[in-house]
Backbone as a printed PyTorch tensor [residue, N CA C, xyz], in Angstrom:
tensor([[[  53.3410,  -80.7090,   39.3560],
         [  53.2930,  -81.8330,   40.5360],
         [  53.4040,  -82.7450,   41.6580]],

        [[  53.4420,  -82.0280,   42.7950],
         [  53.3430,  -82.8760,   43.9390],
         [  53.1930,  -84.4680,   44.2450]],

        [[  53.5680,  -85.5640,   44.2520],
         [  53.0580,  -86.6310,   44.3290],
         [  52.5470,  -87.4540,   45.6510]],

        [[  52.1990,  -87.7630,   46.6420],
         [  51.8090,  -88.5140,   47.7040],
         [  52.8900,  -89.3240,   47.7500]],

        [[  53.1080,  -89.0120,   49.2650],
         [  54.1470,  -90.7690,   49.3630],
         [  53.8270,  -91.1020,   50.4430]],

        [[  53.3120,  -92.5490,   49.8920],
         [  53.0230,  -93.1960,   51.8750],
         [  54.0470,  -94.2080,   52.6140]],

        [[  53.8440,  -94.8570,   53.7380],
         [  54.0920,  -95.4650,   54.5030],
         [  55.6470,  -96.7420,   53.6900]],

        [[  54.1920,  -97.1490,   52.5230],
         [  55.2510,  -98.8230,   51.1950],
         [  55.6890,  -97.7170,   50.5840]],

        [[  55.8030,  -96.9030,   49.9530],
         [  56.8810,  -96.4360,   48.9040],
         [  58.4180,  -96.3030,   50.1690]],

        [[  57.8270,  -95.1270,   51.1320],
         [  59.3940,  -94.3880,   51.9100],
         [  60.1100,  -95.8970,   52.8130]],

        [[  58.6480,  -97.1450,   53.2400],
         [  59.4630,  -98.6950,   53.0770],
         [  60.4390,  -99.2400,   52.1640]],

        [[  59.3460,  -98.9920,   51.0740],
         [  60.8060,  -99.8270,   49.7510],
         [  61.5730,  -98.1760,   49.4300]],

        [[  61.7420,  -97.6820,   49.4000],
         [  63.3740,  -96.7280,   49.3950],
         [  64.0290,  -97.5180,   50.5020]],

        [[  63.6970,  -97.1700,   51.1990],
         [  64.9540,  -97.4370,   52.8150],
         [  64.1400,  -98.4590,   53.1640]],

        [[  64.4560, -100.0670,   52.9170],
         [  64.9040, -100.5220,   53.2660],
         [  64.9710, -101.6620,   54.8050]],

        [[  66.3140, -101.1440,   55.0090],
         [  66.8280, -101.3560,   56.5470],
         [  65.8910, -100.4400,   57.2410]],

        [[  65.5600,  -99.3360,   57.4220],
         [  64.4310,  -98.4810,   58.3470],
         [  63.1600,  -99.1980,   58.8860]],

        [[  62.6560,  -98.8010,   59.6830],
         [  61.5160,  -98.9810,   60.3300],
         [  61.1300,  -97.5380,   59.9860]],

        [[  60.1170,  -97.7120,   59.3050],
         [  59.2020,  -96.1100,   59.0820],
         [  57.5040,  -96.1760,   60.1990]],

        [[  57.4980,  -94.5080,   60.6050],
         [  56.2660,  -94.5000,   61.8750],
         [  55.9810,  -93.4050,   62.2330]],

        [[  55.1410,  -92.9200,   62.0670],
         [  54.6660,  -91.8240,   62.4720],
         [  54.3240,  -91.4760,   64.2410]],

        [[  54.7940,  -90.2820,   64.2060],
         [  54.5280,  -90.5790,   65.7310],
         [  53.2450,  -89.9110,   66.3540]],

        [[  53.0030,  -89.7810,   67.6970],
         [  51.5610,  -89.2040,   68.1790],
         [  51.3540,  -87.4660,   67.4280]],

        [[  52.8870,  -86.9780,   67.7710],
         [  53.1230,  -85.7280,   67.6080],
         [  52.9960,  -85.4710,   66.2710]],

        [[  52.4830,  -86.4360,   65.0620],
         [  52.3640,  -86.0700,   63.3940],
         [  53.6580,  -86.7960,   62.8570]],

        [[  54.4510,  -86.4290,   63.8940],
         [  56.1110,  -86.4640,   62.6750],
         [  55.8870,  -87.4060,   62.5360]],

        [[  57.4670,  -87.7500,   61.1750],
         [  57.4940,  -89.8370,   61.1150],
         [  58.5580,  -89.1560,   61.7190]],

        [[  58.5490,  -89.9370,   61.8730],
         [  59.8090,  -91.1080,   62.2500],
         [  60.8800,  -92.4200,   61.9260]],

        [[  61.8530,  -92.9560,   61.3900],
         [  62.7700,  -93.4760,   60.9000],
         [  64.3430,  -94.2430,   61.3300]],

        [[  63.9180,  -95.6480,   61.9360],
         [  64.4720,  -95.9740,   63.1050],
         [  65.1590,  -97.7200,   62.3110]],

        [[  67.0600,  -96.6660,   62.4060],
         [  67.6670,  -98.3210,   61.7640],
         [  67.1330,  -99.8910,   62.0850]],

        [[  67.2700, -100.7960,   61.0380],
         [  66.5530, -102.3040,   61.5190],
         [  68.3720, -102.7430,   62.3030]],

        [[  69.5850, -102.6060,   62.2480],
         [  71.3190, -102.6050,   62.3180],
         [  71.0120, -102.0710,   63.6880]],

        [[  72.0680, -102.5450,   64.2240],
         [  73.1850, -101.4190,   65.2860],
         [  74.1750, -100.7610,   64.1930]],

        [[  75.1370,  -99.9200,   65.0700],
         [  75.3270,  -98.6130,   64.2760],
         [  77.0330,  -99.5200,   65.6240]],

        [[  78.2350,  -98.6650,   65.2260],
         [  79.0370,  -99.1080,   65.2480],
         [  79.1170,  -97.4710,   66.0410]],

        [[  80.3480,  -97.3970,   66.7250],
         [  80.7300,  -96.0950,   67.2930],
         [  81.5180,  -96.1730,   66.3410]],

        [[  82.3590,  -96.3480,   65.5590],
         [  82.8600,  -95.8210,   64.6620],
         [  82.0170,  -95.5650,   63.5260]],

        [[  80.7390,  -96.4230,   63.0560],
         [  80.1440,  -95.0010,   62.7580],
         [  78.6550,  -94.2530,   63.2360]],

        [[  78.8960,  -94.1860,   64.0080],
         [  78.0180,  -93.1900,   65.6370],
         [  79.3720,  -91.6790,   65.3590]],

        [[  80.5130,  -92.3480,   65.1720],
         [  81.2180,  -91.4530,   65.6270],
         [  81.3620,  -89.9900,   63.8120]],

        [[  80.7210,  -91.1840,   63.3240],
         [  80.9370,  -90.2660,   62.1400],
         [  79.5730,  -89.4870,   61.2170]],

        [[  79.2780,  -90.0700,   62.3190],
         [  77.4820,  -89.3490,   61.8890],
         [  76.5230,  -90.4230,   62.2890]],

        [[  76.5610,  -90.9350,   61.2410],
         [  75.1440,  -91.3670,   61.2650],
         [  73.7390,  -91.4980,   63.1830]],

        [[  72.4980,  -91.8640,   62.6550],
         [  72.3920,  -91.8680,   63.4520],
         [  71.2550,  -93.3760,   63.9870]],

        [[  71.0160,  -93.5780,   65.1130],
         [  69.9900,  -94.4750,   64.5560],
         [  68.3960,  -94.6190,   63.9660]],

        [[  68.2830,  -92.9390,   65.1560],
         [  66.4220,  -92.9580,   64.3130],
         [  67.2470,  -91.0450,   64.6860]],

        [[  66.1300,  -90.9390,   62.7230],
         [  66.0090,  -90.1100,   63.0440],
         [  64.4920,  -89.4570,   62.0810]],

        [[  64.1560,  -87.6090,   62.1800],
         [  63.0040,  -87.8550,   61.1580],
         [  62.6970,  -86.3860,   61.0640]],

        [[  61.8610,  -86.5420,   61.0430],
         [  61.0120,  -84.9040,   59.6060],
         [  59.4230,  -85.0080,   60.3210]],

        [[  59.3830,  -83.3090,   59.7510],
         [  57.8150,  -82.7830,   59.6940],
         [  57.2060,  -84.3010,   58.3600]],

        [[  57.1640,  -83.9970,   57.9370],
         [  56.4050,  -84.6810,   56.5270],
         [  58.1070,  -85.5430,   55.7360]],

        [[  57.4250,  -86.0010,   54.6660],
         [  57.7690,  -87.3140,   54.0700],
         [  59.0340,  -86.6020,   53.3120]],

        [[  59.2610,  -85.8760,   53.2320],
         [  60.4940,  -84.3100,   52.2170],
         [  61.0200,  -85.2820,   53.0620]],

        [[  60.2250,  -84.1300,   54.0990],
         [  61.6970,  -83.9380,   55.4180],
         [  62.5100,  -85.6890,   55.9070]],

        [[  61.9720,  -86.0360,   56.1220],
         [  61.9720,  -88.0470,   55.8790],
         [  63.8120,  -88.3290,   55.1640]],

        [[  63.1010,  -88.1690,   53.6160],
         [  63.7350,  -88.4390,   52.7050],
         [  64.6900,  -88.2010,   52.7430]],

        [[  64.6800,  -87.2580,   53.2700],
         [  65.9740,  -85.5470,   52.6990],
         [  66.8790,  -86.2800,   54.2660]],

        [[  66.2570,  -86.4670,   55.6990],
         [  67.8470,  -87.0750,   56.8580],
         [  67.9590,  -88.3070,   56.0010]],

        [[  67.1050,  -89.8220,   55.4630],
         [  67.5960,  -90.7920,   54.8770],
         [  68.5540,  -90.6640,   54.0340]],

        [[  68.0980,  -89.6830,   53.3620],
         [  69.4120,  -89.6790,   51.9600],
         [  70.3830,  -89.2370,   53.0520]],

        [[  70.9310,  -88.0240,   53.8510],
         [  71.2010,  -87.6050,   54.6250],
         [  72.8610,  -88.6270,   55.0100]],

        [[  72.2190,  -90.1040,   55.8600],
         [  72.3480,  -90.9750,   56.2170],
         [  73.3210,  -91.7150,   55.5340]],

        [[  72.3780,  -91.7470,   54.0150],
         [  73.4780,  -92.8220,   53.6960],
         [  74.1580,  -92.3210,   52.5140]],

        [[  74.6150,  -90.9200,   52.0200],
         [  75.3700,  -90.3000,   52.5800],
         [  77.0550,  -89.8200,   53.2420]],

        [[  76.4940,  -89.7760,   54.4010],
         [  77.5490,  -90.0200,   55.3820],
         [  77.5270,  -92.0390,   55.7460]],

        [[  77.3190,  -92.5730,   55.2040],
         [  77.3280,  -94.2130,   55.0140],
         [  78.5160,  -94.3340,   54.0490]],

        [[  77.8660,  -93.4740,   53.1830],
         [  78.8750,  -94.1200,   51.6410],
         [  80.2190,  -93.5020,   52.2270]],

        [[  80.4640,  -92.5610,   52.9610],
         [  81.9720,  -91.9930,   53.7390],
         [  82.9500,  -92.6640,   54.1030]],

        [[  82.0830,  -93.4700,   54.5370],
         [  83.2720,  -94.1650,   55.2020],
         [  83.7280,  -95.7980,   54.6200]],

        [[  84.8560,  -95.6580,   54.9110],
         [  85.5550,  -97.1280,   53.9340],
         [  85.2070,  -98.6550,   54.6770]],

        [[  85.1100,  -99.3040,   54.4230],
         [  85.3860, -100.6730,   54.9820],
         [  85.8920, -100.7660,   55.6010]],

        [[  85.4450, -101.9140,   56.7250],
         [  87.5720, -102.5680,   57.6810],
         [  87.1960, -103.3200,   57.1070]]])
């Protein structure tokens, strides 16, 4: 049974991102912090988007996976 994901659900699940819907009806998320050049070179993005909540969640999880692959300095 599918569930409805609200903005509140998304924000609670990904608190380091600001999430909104564009005028083109796409969901977007922007990080609440700046990324370093090393993070950007590793594939992290300041902003990601998706056609729906499922796609946005996949993008956000991918970003988490990329971040986990960076060794702390």
